[in-house]
VMD Tcl script that draws the C-alpha trace (Angstrom):
set ca {
  {-65.16 -49.11 8.38}
  {-62.01 -47.99 9.74}
  {-61.34 -43.91 10.42}
  {-58.35 -42.48 11.06}
  {-58.26 -39.04 12.16}
  {-55.45 -37.09 11.82}
  {-54.06 -33.39 13.01}
  {-51.53 -31.09 13.40}
  {-51.51 -32.42 16.62}
  {-51.89 -35.80 17.15}
  {-53.87 -38.98 15.78}
  {-56.71 -38.45 17.73}
  {-59.30 -41.49 16.52}
  {-58.46 -44.92 15.31}
  {-60.87 -48.05 14.77}
  {-63.95 -49.39 13.54}
  {-67.09 -47.05 12.71}
  {-70.67 -47.71 11.07}
  {-70.72 -44.30 9.22}
  {-68.68 -40.69 8.88}
  {-69.63 -37.13 7.32}
  {-67.81 -34.68 6.71}
  {-68.22 -30.94 5.49}
  {-67.10 -30.94 1.46}
  {-65.88 -28.14 -0.01}
  {-69.68 -28.73 -1.90}
  {-71.65 -29.46 0.96}
  {-71.86 -32.18 3.69}
  {-71.66 -35.72 2.92}
  {-71.66 -39.29 4.14}
  {-69.82 -42.85 3.53}
  {-70.44 -45.85 4.31}
  {-69.08 -49.17 4.35}
  {-68.15 -49.76 0.40}
  {-67.85 -46.91 -0.93}
  {-66.24 -45.48 -3.86}
  {-62.60 -44.32 -3.76}
  {-62.55 -40.80 -3.21}
  {-60.21 -37.61 -1.79}
  {-61.74 -34.36 -1.19}
  {-61.39 -30.89 0.15}
  {-62.46 -30.50 3.52}
  {-64.12 -27.03 4.97}
  {-64.60 -25.69 8.17}
  {-67.14 -27.91 9.73}
  {-68.11 -30.94 11.57}
  {-66.82 -34.67 11.48}
  {-69.59 -36.50 12.79}
  {-68.88 -40.82 13.11}
  {-71.05 -43.38 14.22}
  {-69.16 -46.25 16.23}
  {-66.60 -46.59 19.32}
  {-63.23 -45.81 17.70}
  {-60.40 -44.64 20.23}
  {-59.57 -41.65 21.06}
  {-56.33 -40.55 22.07}
  {-56.08 -40.03 25.09}
  {-56.05 -36.25 26.76}
  {-57.87 -35.27 23.65}
  {-61.14 -36.75 24.74}
  {-62.51 -33.15 25.50}
  {-62.19 -32.28 21.79}
  {-64.98 -34.22 20.86}
  {-69.01 -34.03 21.67}
  {-71.76 -35.76 20.95}
  {-75.05 -35.18 18.92}
  {-77.66 -37.67 17.85}
  {-75.82 -40.79 18.68}
  {-72.82 -39.25 16.40}
  {-69.33 -38.63 17.85}
  {-68.31 -34.36 17.13}
  {-65.22 -33.07 15.45}
  {-64.98 -29.52 14.72}
  {-62.42 -29.14 12.79}
  {-61.01 -25.70 10.60}
  {-60.27 -27.61 7.18}
  {-58.64 -30.01 5.81}
  {-58.24 -33.09 3.13}
  {-60.07 -36.97 3.15}
  {-59.16 -40.16 1.74}
  {-61.43 -43.47 1.63}
  {-60.72 -46.91 -0.46}
  {-61.17 -50.03 0.66}
  {-63.16 -49.43 4.13}
  {-60.39 -47.49 5.12}
  {-60.72 -44.31 5.84}
  {-58.14 -41.27 6.72}
  {-59.34 -37.93 8.05}
  {-55.97 -35.09 7.71}
  {-57.76 -32.49 9.37}
  {-56.32 -28.13 10.39}
}
mol new
graphics top color blue
foreach p $ca { graphics top sphere $p radius 0.5 }
foreach p [lrange $ca 0 end-1] q [lrange $ca 1 end] { graphics top cylinder $p $q radius 0.2 }
display resetview
């Protein structure tokens, strides 16, 4: 599936991933290929994804690795998943 992570600063991530886990307001949830369409509000926490999408130049230090996944700390935001395309608008 295709993942984009966008912040007020820049588009941080774009590319193919195997999975993405996000901090929903009712708890953490994960999306894999062919996930049902969803729009959700995100709370403070970690966005984790597995794969090798392009991380924008100059923003690599915002990401860490944990259990073979990339990790980005966010303070909130929204997520939309539709047709194997996931867009995270993060604060």
